[in-house]
C-alpha positions as CSV (number, residue, x, y, z in Angstrom):
1,X,-13.0,19.6,-17.2
2,X,-9.8,21.4,-16.6
3,X,-7.4,19.8,-14.2
4,X,-5.2,21.8,-11.8
5,X,-1.7,22.4,-13.1
6,X,-0.2,19.9,-10.6
7,X,-2.6,17.2,-11.6
8,X,-2.0,17.9,-15.3
9,X,1.8,17.5,-14.8
10,X,1.2,14.3,-12.8
11,X,-0.8,12.9,-15.7
12,X,1.8,13.8,-18.3
13,X,4.6,12.3,-16.1
14,X,2.6,9.1,-15.7
15,X,2.2,8.7,-19.4
16,X,5.9,9.3,-20.0
17,X,6.8,6.7,-17.4
18,X,4.4,4.1,-18.9
19,X,6.3,4.5,-22.2
20,X,9.7,4.3,-20.5
21,X,9.3,1.8,-17.7
22,X,9.1,-1.3,-19.9
23,X,8.5,-4.6,-18.5
24,X,7.8,-7.9,-19.2
25,X,6.1,-10.8,-20.7
26,X,2.9,-12.3,-19.9
27,X,0.7,-14.7,-22.0
28,X,-3.0,-14.2,-21.4
29,X,-6.0,-14.7,-23.6
30,X,-6.5,-12.2,-26.4
31,X,-9.8,-11.0,-24.9
32,X,-7.9,-9.7,-21.9
33,X,-6.0,-7.1,-23.8
34,X,-5.8,-3.7,-22.1
35,X,-5.5,-0.4,-23.9
36,X,-2.6,-1.2,-26.2
37,X,-3.8,-4.7,-27.0
38,X,-0.7,-6.6,-25.9
39,X,0.3,-5.1,-22.6
40,X,-0.8,-5.5,-19.0
41,X,-0.6,-3.1,-16.2
42,X,1.0,-3.5,-12.8
43,X,-0.7,-0.7,-10.8
44,X,1.5,0.3,-7.8
45,X,0.8,2.5,-4.8
46,X,3.3,2.9,-2.0
47,X,0.9,4.9,0.0
48,X,2.6,7.5,2.3
49,X,5.8,5.7,3.2
50,X,8.1,8.1,1.2
51,X,8.1,11.1,-1.1
52,X,9.3,9.3,-4.2
53,X,8.8,10.5,-7.8
54,X,6.8,8.6,-10.4
55,X,10.0,7.7,-12.3
56,X,11.8,6.4,-9.2
57,X,8.8,4.2,-8.4
58,X,8.7,2.9,-12.0
59,X,12.3,1.9,-11.8
60,X,11.9,0.2,-8.4
61,X,9.2,-2.1,-9.8
62,X,10.5,-2.7,-13.3
63,X,12.5,-5.8,-12.4
64,X,9.4,-7.4,-10.7
65,X,7.3,-6.7,-13.8
66,X,9.9,-8.3,-16.0
67,X,10.0,-11.3,-13.7
68,X,6.2,-11.7,-13.8
69,X,6.2,-11.5,-17.6
70,X,8.9,-14.1,-17.9
71,X,6.9,-16.5,-15.8
72,X,3.7,-16.2,-17.8
73,X,4.9,-15.9,-21.4
74,X,5.4,-13.1,-23.8
75,X,3.2,-10.1,-23.0
76,X,4.4,-6.8,-21.7
77,X,3.6,-5.8,-18.1
78,X,4.0,-2.0,-17.7
79,X,4.6,-0.5,-14.3
80,X,1.9,2.2,-13.5
81,X,2.9,3.9,-10.3
82,X,0.4,6.2,-8.6
83,X,1.4,8.3,-5.6
84,X,-2.0,9.7,-4.6
85,X,-4.1,7.2,-2.8
86,X,-7.6,8.3,-4.1
87,X,-6.3,8.4,-7.6
88,X,-4.8,4.9,-7.2
89,X,-8.2,3.7,-6.1
90,X,-9.9,5.5,-9.0
91,X,-7.5,3.8,-11.5
92,X,-8.2,0.4,-10.0
93,X,-11.9,0.9,-10.4
94,X,-11.7,2.3,-14.0
95,X,-13.1,0.4,-16.9
96,X,-9.6,-0.6,-18.1
97,X,-8.6,-2.5,-15.0
98,X,-5.0,-3.5,-14.4
99,X,-4.1,-7.1,-14.4
100,X,-2.2,-6.7,-11.1
101,X,-2.5,-4.3,-8.2
102,X,0.2,-3.9,-5.5
103,X,-0.5,-1.6,-2.6
104,X,0.4,-0.7,1.0
105,X,-2.8,1.0,1.9
106,X,-4.4,-2.3,2.8
107,X,-7.7,-0.7,3.9
108,X,-8.1,0.5,0.3
109,X,-7.1,-2.8,-1.1
110,X,-9.6,-4.5,1.2
111,X,-12.4,-2.4,-0.3
112,X,-11.3,-3.3,-3.8
113,X,-11.7,-7.0,-2.7
114,X,-15.0,-6.6,-0.9
115,X,-16.7,-4.1,-3.2
116,X,-15.1,-4.4,-6.7
117,X,-14.3,-8.1,-7.2
118,X,-10.5,-7.9,-6.9
119,X,-8.9,-11.3,-6.1
120,X,-6.3,-11.6,-3.4
121,X,-3.1,-13.4,-4.5
122,X,-0.3,-12.9,-2.0
123,X,0.6,-10.7,1.0
124,X,3.5,-10.1,3.3
125,X,3.4,-12.8,5.9
126,X,3.9,-10.6,9.0
127,X,0.8,-8.7,10.1
128,X,0.5,-4.9,9.8
129,X,0.3,-2.9,13.0
130,X,0.3,0.8,13.4
131,X,2.0,2.3,16.5
132,X,1.1,5.2,18.7
133,X,4.4,7.1,19.5
134,X,5.3,9.8,22.0
135,X,8.6,11.6,22.9
136,X,10.7,9.8,25.5
137,X,9.9,12.5,28.1
138,X,6.2,12.7,27.4
139,X,3.8,12.4,30.4
140,X,1.5,10.2,28.2
141,X,2.0,6.6,29.3
142,X,-0.9,4.7,27.7
143,X,-4.0,4.9,25.5
144,X,-6.2,6.3,28.2
145,X,-4.2,9.5,28.4
146,X,-4.7,10.3,24.7
147,X,-8.1,11.9,25.3
148,X,-8.0,15.6,24.3
149,X,-4.3,15.4,23.2
150,X,-3.0,16.6,19.9
151,X,-2.6,13.4,17.8
152,X,-1.0,13.5,14.4
153,X,-1.8,10.9,11.7
154,X,-0.6,10.4,8.1
155,X,-2.8,10.8,5.0
156,X,-6.5,10.4,5.9
157,X,-6.9,7.7,3.2
158,X,-4.0,5.5,4.6
159,X,-4.4,2.3,6.4
160,X,-2.4,3.7,9.4
161,X,-4.9,6.5,9.8
162,X,-7.9,4.2,9.4
163,X,-6.5,1.8,12.0
164,X,-5.7,4.6,14.4
165,X,-9.3,5.8,14.3
166,X,-10.5,2.2,14.8
167,X,-8.3,1.7,17.8
168,X,-9.4,5.0,19.4
169,X,-13.0,3.8,19.1
170,X,-12.1,0.3,20.3
171,X,-10.3,1.7,23.4
172,X,-13.3,4.1,24.0
173,X,-10.9,7.0,24.2
174,X,-12.3,10.5,24.4
175,X,-11.6,11.7,21.0
176,X,-8.2,13.5,20.8
177,X,-7.6,16.4,18.5
178,X,-6.6,14.6,15.3
179,X,-4.8,16.2,12.4
180,X,-3.1,14.8,9.3
181,X,0.2,15.2,7.4
182,X,0.9,13.4,4.2
183,X,3.9,11.2,5.0
184,X,4.7,8.7,7.8
185,X,8.2,10.2,8.5
186,X,6.6,13.6,8.7
187,X,4.5,12.4,11.6
188,X,7.6,11.3,13.6
189,X,9.4,14.5,12.7
190,X,6.6,16.7,13.9
191,X,6.1,14.8,17.1
192,X,9.8,15.1,17.8
193,X,9.6,18.8,17.2
194,X,6.7,19.2,19.6
195,X,4.1,20.1,17.0
196,X,2.0,17.2,18.2
197,X,1.8,15.4,21.5
198,X,1.5,11.9,19.9
199,X,1.5,10.4,16.5
200,X,0.6,7.1,14.7
201,X,3.0,5.5,12.3
202,X,3.8,2.3,10.5
203,X,6.1,-0.4,11.9
204,X,9.2,0.8,10.1
205,X,8.9,4.3,11.4
206,X,8.0,3.0,14.8
207,X,11.1,0.9,15.0
208,X,13.3,3.8,14.0
209,X,11.5,6.0,16.6
210,X,12.3,3.5,19.3
211,X,15.9,3.2,18.2
212,X,16.3,6.9,18.5
213,X,15.0,6.9,22.1
214,X,11.3,7.6,21.6
215,X,8.5,5.6,23.1
216,X,5.6,3.5,21.8
217,X,2.5,3.5,24.1
218,X,0.4,1.0,22.2
219,X,-0.3,-0.6,18.9
220,X,-3.4,-1.3,16.8
221,X,-4.8,-4.7,16.2
222,X,-2.8,-6.8,13.6
223,X,-4.3,-6.9,10.1
224,X,-3.3,-8.2,6.7
225,X,-0.2,-6.5,5.3
226,X,1.0,-5.2,1.8
227,X,-0.7,-7.3,-0.9
228,X,-1.0,-8.2,-4.5
229,X,-4.4,-8.4,-6.1
230,X,-5.6,-9.7,-9.5
231,X,-8.2,-8.1,-11.7
232,X,-11.8,-9.1,-11.2
233,X,-11.8,-10.4,-14.8
234,X,-9.0,-12.8,-14.1
235,X,-10.0,-16.4,-14.7
236,X,-9.4,-19.0,-11.9
237,X,-6.6,-20.5,-14.1
238,X,-4.9,-17.1,-14.4
239,X,-5.3,-16.4,-10.7
240,X,-3.6,-19.7,-9.9
241,X,-0.7,-19.0,-12.4
242,X,-0.1,-15.5,-11.0
243,X,-0.2,-16.8,-7.4
244,X,2.3,-19.6,-8.1
245,X,4.6,-17.2,-9.9
246,X,4.6,-14.8,-7.0
247,X,5.1,-17.5,-4.4
248,X,8.0,-18.8,-6.5
249,X,9.8,-15.5,-5.8
250,X,10.4,-16.8,-2.3
251,X,13.1,-19.1,-3.8
252,X,16.2,-18.2,-5.8
253,X,14.5,-17.7,-9.1
254,X,13.8,-14.0,-8.6
255,X,17.2,-13.0,-7.3
256,X,17.0,-9.8,-5.3
257,X,13.6,-8.6,-6.7
258,X,11.8,-9.0,-3.4
259,X,14.3,-7.0,-1.5
260,X,14.1,-4.3,-4.2
261,X,10.4,-3.7,-3.3
262,X,10.9,-4.1,0.5
263,X,9.4,-7.6,0.8
264,X,11.1,-10.6,2.5
265,X,8.7,-13.2,1.1
266,X,5.2,-13.7,0.0
267,X,2.4,-15.7,1.6
268,X,-0.9,-16.8,0.1
269,X,-3.7,-14.3,0.8
270,X,-7.3,-15.1,1.7
271,X,-10.4,-13.0,1.1
272,X,-11.5,-13.3,4.7
273,X,-8.4,-11.4,5.9
274,X,-9.5,-8.3,4.0
275,X,-13.0,-8.5,5.2
276,X,-11.7,-8.7,8.8
277,X,-9.7,-5.6,8.3
278,X,-12.7,-3.6,7.2
279,X,-14.8,-4.9,10.1
280,X,-12.1,-3.5,12.4
281,X,-11.8,-0.1,10.7
282,X,-15.6,0.2,10.1
283,X,-15.1,1.2,6.5
C-alpha cells in the first residue's frame, strides 16, 4: 500500500529520530526485548498543544528517557514521538508495544487502559478541565446561549474535543455548529479573529486567554490529566519499579527533567480514573 508523500516523509523522519534520540538504560527480562533486542520505547504524544517537529519532541524527552534507564539498569530507552493522534494510538496497539506511553490525549489513553490492557503508572496531580472561551465583548454569557452558535474545537481525536462534546450533552444544549482546527492555540486565535463565536481549549490556553482580556463562560468536568502507562505485558514487579522511579522524580534526583516536559510532579494513577473519564465522554 502506497502512503501519501507526507506520511512517507513522517515515517522516514521517525526512523531517523529513533536512531539519533538515544536514551537510556533499563534492565528488563530478556523475553521483553522489542525490535532491536536490547532497547525499549518511550512512545510520546503531545496531542495538539503545539506544532513541534519530531526532532524537537525527541530532544525534549531524551533526558527523561535517560533518567528512566538509569533507574532500571542498562537497557536503552528510545524516545518515539508521534504527532498524529490516530497514528499514536495505532502504534500503542501494534504487536511491538512500547514499554512506556506518555500522552496528553487522556481520552485515548483511557481507551488503551480499558480496551488494550495498558497499566496506569502516574499522572499529573491536578485534574484536566477544558474551558469554553468567548471574546470579552461577546453577548454569550453562559452555556445555555451556545445553542446554534459557531463553536470551534481542536483536533476531533483530542481529549479537549471529546470533553466539549460530553459537556454539551450533559448541559442539554441545543447542538451548536461545531468545527475543528488542529491546534489548541489556533482555536483561540480564530475566536479572537471572529471566525468562531466561541471555542474550547485546554487550561494553559484558557489562562492565557483570560490574561489577554478574554472570557471563560464555563468548564468541563475535571478528569484525569496527562499520564504515563506501562505495556500490557509488564509484570507486576516491573510496574512497581517503573512507578517508583517516576514518583522519585518528584524529589531532587531528576533535576529539571519534569519541568522540561511541562510537569510539576507525578501522582500515582488508578485505573478507575480512566474508566470514569470514558463514562463522561461516552467513548
